[in-house]
N, C-alpha and C positions, 0 to 999 in steps of 0.2 A: 779583680776587674775594676772595682771602684777606687783602688789605690789608697785605701785607708787602713794602714797597718794597725793591728791590735797591739796596743802598748799598755803596760802596767806602769802607771805614774802616780806618785805621791806628790800632789801639787801644793805649793804655798804661794800666796800672792803678796807682793810688796807694793801696793798701789801708790803710784805717783812719786815714790821716793827715788832719789838719785837723778831725777830729770832736771836738767839745768834751765829749761824753759817750758812754757805751757803751749802745747800744740792746740790749734784752734778747734780740733774735733774731739779732744780727749776728756773723758771722765772715767778713769779706770775703776773708781770705787763703784760706780753704777754698773760697769761692765762685769766686774768680777764678783760683785756682791759683798766684797770685803771692805770694811771701813778703816781698818788699821793693819799694819804689818804683824806677822806672827811673832810671838815671844819665843825665845830659845827653848823654854820649858815645853811649850806647846809642840814644837817640832820634835823634841826628844821623846815626848810621850807618844806622838803618832808613829814615830819610827819604831819605838819599843813595842807598839801594838801590832806591827806587821808580822805576818807569819815568817818563820825562819827561811822559807824558800821563796819569798816574794820575788826577789831577783829583778825588780823593776827599777825605774828611775825616780830620783827626787828632783823636782823642778821648782825653780824660783822664777815665777812669772811676774809680770807687771813692773812698772817703774823701770829703772836702769840699774841692774844689779852691779855692774862693773863701775858705776859712778857713785856708789855708796862709799863712805869712809872705809879704807882698807881694813881697819879693825872690825868693823861691822860685817864686811864680807867674810873675813876670816872666821868670825864666830858662827856664821851660818854654815860655812863649809865644814868647820870642825864638828858640827852636830851630826853630819853625815859620814864622817871619816870612819868611825868604828863599824858602822853598818856596811860600808864599802869593803872594809877589811875582812869581814866575816861572810860576805857574799849575800847579805840580806838585800842590799841595793847594788845595782850593776853600774850605774853612772849618775853623774850630776849634770843637770841641764840648767842653763840660765838664759834669760832674755835681757837685751840691753840695746844701746844705740850704736850706730857706726862710729861715732866720735868718742866712744868709750872703750876702745880695744886697741890701744897702742901696744908696742912690743913688750913693755914692762908689765902691763896688765895681763897680757896673754901668758907671760911667764908665771905670774902669780896664780892665775886661774888653773893653769896646767898643774902646778905644784899642789893646788888644793883639790885635785881630783875631777875637775870639770872636763867633760868630754864633748858636750854639745853646746853651741852658742847660737842662739836665735837673735837676729838683728831686726829690729823694727825699722825697716828702710822706707816702706810705704810707696815710694816711687823713685825711679832713676832719672827723673826729669827735674832739672834745676828750678824751673818756674813753679812747678807743683810744690816742690819742697819749700821754696821761699814763701809762697802764698799760705802754706800750712804752718809756717813758723817752726819748721823742723830744726833749723840752726846748723845744718851741714849741707854740703854739696853732693851732687851725684858722683863726682870724682872721689870724694871722701868715702862714700858708701861703697863704691867699687873697690877701692884700696883696702877697706876694712874686710870685705869678703875674701879678697886674695890673701891677706895676712892670716885670717882664720884657717883657710884651707891649707896654706903653706905650713902652718904649725901642726897640722894633723887633727884639728877639731872637726866634728860634724858641724856643717853649716846649715842653719835654718834662716830663711828669709821671709819676713812678713810684708805683704803688699796690701795696699788699699786701692780700690777703684772709686771713681766719682768725686775725688777731692777737688777743691777749687783749682781751675786751670787744667784739670785732667780731661782726657777724652779717650775714646776707644783705642786710637793708634798709640797713645802714650802708655796706656796700661798694657797693651800687647807688647810694646817694646820693652817694658819692665819685666814681663815674664820671660821673654826671650833672653834678656840680659841675665836674669837669674839662672836660666838654663846654661848660658855661656860661662857663668862663674861656677858651675858645677855644684849648685846648691843640693844638699842632701834631702831637704824637706822645705815645703813652702806652706804658708798660710795666706789666704786671700780674704780680705774683709771689705765688702762694699761699705762705703761711708754712709752712716746714718747720722741724723741731726739729734744730738742729745741735749737735754735741758742743761742750763747753766754753763754753756760753752760759748766761746766767741763765734763758733759756726752757727749756733742758734740765733745769735744776734744778727748775723749776716742773713740768715734765712728769713727772719722776721722783717728785715728791711727790704727784702726782695732782691738781695745781692747774691744769693746762692740758690740754685735749684738742684735738689738731690736726684740721683738716678731713680727711675721707676723700677719696680721689682722686675718687670720683664727685661728692661735694659741691663740690669745687673746680672740676671740669670744668664742671658745670652752672652754677655762679655765673659763672665766667669766660666761658662761652658767652654768657650774658646781658649781661655787661659788654662783651664784644667787639662784640655787635650794636649797642650804643650808639655805639661808636667808628666802626664801619663806616657806620652811617647818617649820621653827621656828617662822614664822610671824614677822620677823624683817623687818622693812621698808627699802627697797632698793631705796634710794632717788637719786642716780646718778650712771650711768654706762658710763664711758668715760668722757673725758673733755667736758665741755660745749662749743658747737661750736660757734666760733666767727671769724671775719675777722682777728683779731690780732693773735689769736691762730693758725689759718691755715697758716698765713704768717710766723710764727716762727718755724713751724715744719720742721725738716730736714728729719726725717725718723721715722718709728714706726707705730703702729696700731691706727692712728688717723682716725676717720670717723665721720662726722657730725650727723649720725644716729646710733651711736654705740649701744645705748640701744635697738633700734629696731632690730638690727642684733642679739643681745643676746636673746631677747625674741622670735624672729623668729626661732632661733636655738632650743630653748626649745620646741616651738610648733612643729617643725619638728620631734623632738625626740618623743613627745607625739603621733603624728600621726603614726609614724612607730611602736610604741609599741601597739597602738590601732589596727593597721592592723594585727600585729602578734597575738594579743589576739583574734581577730575576725576570725582567720583562713584565713588571706589574702582576706578579703571581697573585693568586687568590688565597693562598695560605702562607702564613708566616709562623715559624716555630721558634720557641724560646725555652731555655731551661727553667724549671720551676722556681729556683732560687731568685730568678730575675723578675718574678711576677710583679712586684711592687714598682720596679722601674718601668717595665713594659706598660703597666696601667697608668703610671704617672700620678701626680698629686690630684686627688679627687677624680681619678679616671680620665684626666685631661688628654693623655696620649691616646688612649683607646678611642675617645670621642673624636679627636682630630683625625685619626686614621680612618675611622668609619665614615666620617663625613667626606673625606677625600677619596676613599676607595670603598664604596658601599658593599662590594662583594668580598672584601677581605675578611678572613677568619684568622684570629690570633690563637695559636694552639700550643699548649705546654708539651715539651718533649724531654723526658728525664734523661735521655741519652746525650743530649747536647752539652757541650762544655760550658761552664759558667762564662757569661759575657757574650756568647755567640748567638746569632740568629740564623735561621735557614729558610730557604724557599726551594721547594721542588728538588731536593737533593743537593743544593748549592749552599754550603756553610760559609757564613761570613763572620770570622772571628773578630774579637774586640780589637786586638792590636792592629790587624789589617785595616779595620774601619778607622781607627785613630790616624793611622798613616795616610789613608785616603782623604780623610776629612781635613787634615792639615794641608795636604797638597792642593785642595780646592780653595782654601781660605786665602 
């Protein structure tokens, strides 16, 4: 229901390397907690320590993998080759930029065993890209996605909300564009102001206002619905919580449980729509596994519903399918809710 597939990943971060320019919002060292790229020996040791039946992915995150020197890329890919051959690892995943995946590079990556390419696109709006100093156009980003799909790679798209020049309509257009390009997976990161970035300077000068947490949650709720409806794996909502990230945040919608906030907001919307469909019934049933989403962060969903519908009782029902809610014999499943919700937007 929450569309967060369980994946086994051995991650390595290559912070800031391969990037041809500095984006105004970026400090990957703070985000990842990694100050330097991994040594080949470190990668080999961690692969060797995996159980023989691990069968997961090795992922090279951060920076722009495909824009590293070819010899450096090859060294990283070679470290995973034997593990792929023996089945200890199932595939290689990289993250990079839209302007770093021309046909020759895709040939190289395919030969090296890469199966999944995540593109840090951030937005499909030219003005947002320009203001963020991304260094490529929306057309280039679109073409890169098409090349990746045409070559048979799994396509991941990373988007950001709340960048300079961005608004709700532009972010929603970007997620619909991702859907139209048949993305296999999406990450959505609300923009936060990090120390020692150009965006921090803009913020301090009063030239940039970040989204509030409520604004970011509501927008990401609606973007998540687009992904769920299209069965696109939504593999990250908000920055991965860490001590280094929390310490670097000056302002913006950072929350260590941001994904839970988004899915709780969707659940609240589903419950309200179920109540309306059921003629404001006094009982609403949910499966036990959904209790945390039904309650919401700090009980916020329960409190809001009880204020709005004082007679309403929320009751656990072990026979209900995961994601569904029910009123007086009427079951409202999650996929139908998502479809109805998008139709109303």
